[in-house]
C-alpha positions in Angstrom: -37.0 71.7 80.9 -34.8 71.7 77.8 -32.8 68.7 76.5 -29.8 69.0 74.3 -28.8 66.5 71.8 -25.8 66.4 69.4 -27.5 68.8 66.9 -31.0 69.4 68.1 -32.7 70.6 71.2 -35.9 69.3 72.7 -38.0 71.9 74.4 -41.5 71.8 75.8 -44.1 72.6 73.2 -45.5 76.0 73.1 -48.8 77.3 71.9 -47.0 79.1 69.0 -45.8 75.7 67.7 -49.3 74.4 67.1 -49.8 76.1 63.7 -46.6 74.4 62.4 -47.9 71.0 63.7 -51.3 71.6 62.0 -49.6 72.3 58.7 -47.6 69.1 59.0 -50.7 67.1 59.7 -52.3 68.5 56.5 -49.5 67.0 54.4 -50.3 63.5 53.3 -46.6 62.7 52.8 -45.9 63.6 56.3 -48.9 61.6 57.8 -48.8 58.6 55.5 -47.5 56.3 58.3 -49.0 57.8 61.4 -52.4 57.4 63.0 -53.2 61.0 63.0 -55.0 62.7 60.2 -55.8 66.3 59.5 -56.7 68.4 62.5 -57.8 72.0 62.9 -55.9 74.6 64.9 -58.9 74.6 67.4 -58.5 70.9 67.9 -54.7 71.1 68.4 -55.3 73.9 70.9 -57.8 71.8 72.8 -55.2 68.9 72.9 -52.5 71.3 74.0 -54.7 72.6 76.9 -55.6 69.1 78.0 -52.0 68.0 78.4 -50.8 70.9 80.3 -51.9 69.5 83.7 -51.1 65.9 82.8 -47.7 64.8 84.2 -48.0 61.5 82.3 -48.1 63.2 78.9 -44.9 65.1 78.0 -44.4 66.6 74.6 -41.4 68.3 73.2 -40.7 70.3 70.0 -37.6 69.2 68.2 -35.6 72.3 67.3 -32.6 72.9 65.0 -31.4 76.2 66.2 -34.6 78.1 66.7 -36.5 76.3 63.9 -39.1 73.7 65.0 -38.6 70.6 62.7 -40.6 68.0 64.7 -42.0 66.8 67.9 -41.6 63.8 70.2 -43.3 62.8 73.4 -43.6 60.2 76.1 -46.9 58.9 77.5 -46.8 57.2 80.8 -49.5 54.7 81.7 -50.9 54.7 78.2 -54.0 52.5 78.1 -52.9 49.9 75.4 -54.8 46.7 75.3 -51.6 44.6 74.8 -49.3 46.6 77.1 -51.3 48.5 79.7 -49.5 50.8 82.0 -46.3 51.1 80.0 -44.5 54.2 78.8 -44.8 54.8 75.1 -43.0 57.3 73.0 -43.8 59.0 69.6 -41.6 60.9 67.3 -42.3 63.0 64.1 -39.9 64.9 61.9 -42.5 67.1 60.3 -40.3 69.3 58.3 -39.6 67.3 55.1 -36.5 69.3 54.3 -34.9 67.8 57.5 -35.7 64.1 56.6 -32.7 61.8 56.3 -30.3 64.0 58.2 -30.1 62.1 61.5 -32.3 64.5 63.5 -34.8 61.7 64.4 -32.1 59.5 65.7 -30.5 62.5 67.7 -34.0 63.3 69.1 -34.7 59.8 70.1 -31.4 59.3 71.7 -31.9 62.4 73.6 -35.3 61.5 74.7 -34.2 58.0 75.8 -31.3 59.4 77.8 -33.8 61.5 79.8 -36.2 58.7 80.3 -33.4 56.5 81.6 -32.2 59.3 83.9 -35.6 59.8 85.4 -36.0 56.1 86.2 -38.0 54.6 83.3 -37.0 50.9 83.0 -38.4 50.2 79.5 -40.0 52.1 76.8 -42.3 51.1 74.0 -43.4 52.4 70.6 -45.6 51.5 67.7 -44.6 51.9 64.1 -46.2 51.1 60.8 -44.8 47.9 59.2 -44.4 50.1 56.1 -42.3 52.8 57.7 -39.0 51.3 57.1 -36.9 54.5 57.7 -38.5 55.0 61.0 -38.0 51.4 62.0 -34.3 51.7 61.2 -34.0 54.8 63.5 -35.7 52.8 66.3 -33.6 49.7 65.8 -30.3 51.9 65.7 -31.5 53.3 69.1 -31.9 49.8 70.7 -35.5 49.0 70.1 -36.5 45.4 69.2 -39.7 44.1 67.7 -42.0 42.5 70.3 -45.0 41.7 68.0 -46.8 42.6 64.8 -50.5 43.5 65.2 -53.4 44.9 63.1 -54.6 48.2 63.8 -58.1 48.4 62.1 -59.0 51.8 63.4 -56.1 53.4 61.6 -57.3 55.9 59.0 -54.1 55.7 56.9 -51.9 53.0 55.4 -50.5 51.8 58.8 -53.1 49.2 59.5 -50.4 46.8 60.5 -47.8 47.9 63.1 -44.8 46.6 65.1 -44.8 47.2 68.8 -41.2 47.7 69.8 -39.4 48.0 73.1 -36.2 49.1 74.5 -35.0 48.8 78.2 -32.2 49.2 80.6 -33.1 46.5 83.1 
């Protein structure tokens, strides 16, 4: 399934995208606000294989033309201690040359329109309290902060995060 935004396209990730993702995850500037650290290509391939048969884990590559600039996903029934059985989303513009150009907003609006169309009533996300640019994107797309919480297991600078929610109920 391909989803078309204003300037971007969301398409299912492909195995050929994984080396690009691994390169982004090696870049400390790209990962400074996310829970993920460096991963190997083998680890990324194992993750890719594990989600192929999981209908509750849907991951898209964000494409600008034919160029992959990021990825986004929705995770249904994510086991989260505070919000069990809710749908969470994630978004990463990994290509630093494309930061600040509205692609994250475009991708998020496209993903949210799809989720609304398939019947999701509300959607959650977590964002580092220090990631101001991402929080602005999320707020622009209708997300509101529900709570601030500590995440002591986080390997990066994002040990405090906001849980945000948007919905159409």
